[in-house]
C-alpha positions in Angstrom: 24.4 -8.8 1.1 24.6 -8.9 -2.7 20.9 -7.9 -3.0 21.6 -4.8 -0.7 24.5 -3.7 -3.0 22.3 -4.1 -6.1 19.5 -2.1 -4.5 21.8 0.7 -3.6 23.2 0.8 -7.1 19.7 0.8 -8.5 18.6 3.6 -6.2 21.6 5.7 -7.1 20.9 5.2 -10.9 17.3 6.3 -10.5 18.4 9.2 -8.3 20.8 10.4 -11.1 18.3 10.0 -13.8 15.3 11.7 -12.2 17.3 14.4 -10.5 18.0 15.9 -13.9 19.1 19.5 -13.0 19.2 18.8 -9.3 22.8 19.1 -8.0 24.5 18.5 -4.6 24.6 21.6 -2.5 26.3 22.9 0.6 23.8 25.7 1.1 21.5 23.5 3.2 22.2 20.8 5.7 20.4 18.7 8.3 20.8 18.8 12.1 19.7 15.9 14.2 18.4 15.8 17.8 18.1 12.4 19.5 14.9 12.0 21.6 13.7 9.0 23.6 17.3 8.1 24.4 16.1 5.3 26.8 14.8 3.2 23.9 16.8 0.5 22.0 16.4 2.6 18.8 16.0 6.3 19.7 13.9 8.7 17.7 15.7 11.3 15.6 14.3 14.8 15.1 15.8 16.0 11.8 15.9 19.7 10.8 16.6 21.0 7.4 18.5 24.3 7.8 20.5 26.8 5.9 24.3 26.3 6.3 24.9 29.9 7.2 22.1 30.0 9.9 21.4 26.6 11.5 19.0 28.1 14.0 16.4 28.8 11.2 14.5 25.6 10.6 13.1 25.2 7.1 11.5 21.8 7.9 11.4 19.3 10.7 10.7 15.6 10.5 10.8 12.7 12.8 12.6 9.4 12.0 11.1 6.8 14.2 12.6 3.7 12.5 16.2 4.5 13.2 17.2 0.9 12.8 16.5 1.0 9.0 17.4 4.7 8.5 20.4 4.9 6.1 21.1 8.5 4.9 19.7 11.9 3.8 20.5 13.5 0.5 20.0 17.2 -0.2 20.1 18.7 -3.7 18.8 21.9 -5.3 17.5 22.9 -8.7 18.5 26.5 -9.5 16.1 28.6 -11.6 13.3 26.0 -12.0 11.3 28.3 -14.3 8.6 29.4 -11.8 7.9 33.1 -11.4 9.3 34.4 -8.1 11.2 31.2 -7.3 15.0 31.1 -7.3 15.5 27.4 -6.4 13.9 24.1 -5.3 15.4 22.1 -2.4 15.0 18.3 -2.5 15.6 16.3 0.6 15.5 12.5 0.3 15.4 10.3 3.4 16.5 6.8 2.7 15.6 3.7 4.7 17.3 0.4 3.7 15.8 -3.1 4.3 15.3 -5.6 1.6 14.5 -2.6 -0.7 15.5 1.0 -0.5 12.5 3.1 0.8 13.0 6.8 -0.1 10.8 9.7 1.2 11.3 12.8 -1.0 10.5 16.3 0.3 10.6 19.3 -2.1 10.6 22.9 -1.1 10.3 26.0 -3.3 12.4 29.0 -2.2 11.3 32.6 -3.2 13.8 34.9 -4.9 14.2 36.9 -1.6 14.8 33.6 0.3 12.1 34.5 2.8 9.3 32.3 1.6 9.6 28.5 1.5 6.7 26.4 0.3 6.6 22.6 0.8 5.2 20.3 -1.9 3.4 17.1 -0.9 5.8 14.3 0.0 6.6 11.6 -2.5 7.5 8.0 -1.6 9.5 5.6 -3.7 10.6 2.0 -3.2 13.6 0.7 -5.1 14.0 -3.1 -5.3 16.1 -5.3 -7.5 13.5 -5.3 -10.2 12.2 -1.7 -9.8 11.5 0.2 -13.0 9.4 3.2 -11.8 9.6 6.1 -9.5 7.6 9.2 -8.5 9.0 12.7 -8.9 8.2 16.4 -9.5 9.2 18.0 -12.8 9.6 21.7 -13.0 9.1 24.0 -16.1 12.9 24.2 -16.9 13.3 20.4 -16.9 12.7 17.9 -19.6 8.9 17.3 -19.9 8.3 20.5 -17.9 5.3 22.7 -18.7 5.4 26.5 -18.3 3.9 27.7 -15.0 3.3 24.1 -13.7 4.8 21.7 -11.3 4.1 18.2 -12.4 3.9 15.2 -10.1 4.8 12.3 -12.3 5.5 8.6 -12.4 8.4 7.7 -14.6 8.8 4.2 -16.1 12.2 3.0 -17.2 13.2 0.4 -19.9 16.3 -0.1 -17.8 18.1 2.0 -15.2 19.1 4.6 -17.8 16.4 4.9 -20.4 13.0 6.4 -19.8 10.2 4.4 -21.3 7.4 6.8 -20.6 6.2 9.4 -18.0 2.7 9.5 -16.5 1.3 12.7 -15.2 -0.3 12.0 -11.8 -1.1 15.6 -10.8 -0.4 19.1 -12.0 0.1 22.0 -9.7 -0.4 25.4 -11.4 2.1 28.0 -10.0 0.3 31.4 -9.8 2.4 34.1 -8.1 3.3 32.1 -5.0 0.2 30.0 -4.7 -0.3 26.4 -5.8 -3.5 25.3 -7.4 -3.9 21.6 -8.1 -5.8 19.6 -10.6 -6.0 15.8 -10.6 -4.9 14.1 -13.8 -3.5 10.8 -15.0 -2.1 11.1 -18.5 0.9 9.8 -20.3 3.1 12.8 -21.3 5.6 10.8 -23.4 5.2 7.9 -25.7 6.7 4.4 -25.7 
């Protein structure tokens, strides 16, 4: 039980560090539909929706492993620095076993709110000795690059100090379209 508490604290520390600029929101929420109710562990259909209109589904995902499912966190980044984008929604789905497994889904929202673009999913595992995670960095965040969304791997000295950040992939934002280029480069020093 002690290890589980340490893993949760570790995950929350990383979540605070790499969510720089992302804040809790009440603009979006999740609705859940339970399917396969005859099974020992039913399947959840989870929908990301706007708070004011829960019938409009932004994204839908299935949680098959409901025994290990722990929680869903939704945060937003206002004014990420991308032309035509008003905010980025981040939805993190956490599973808890001996380590915390977190699937992170990012969505860009256009200024008129009508167009939502999903970025490729990121997966992180936080264990007792974890010192790294994967994340997206946007132009108005630390290490951000104008007109680009950066998929990075951040390495930490401890749970609060960044050691360095590796650029895994860069997505060029061009008036609502995303062009990717494969890279692996350190963008900070030791």
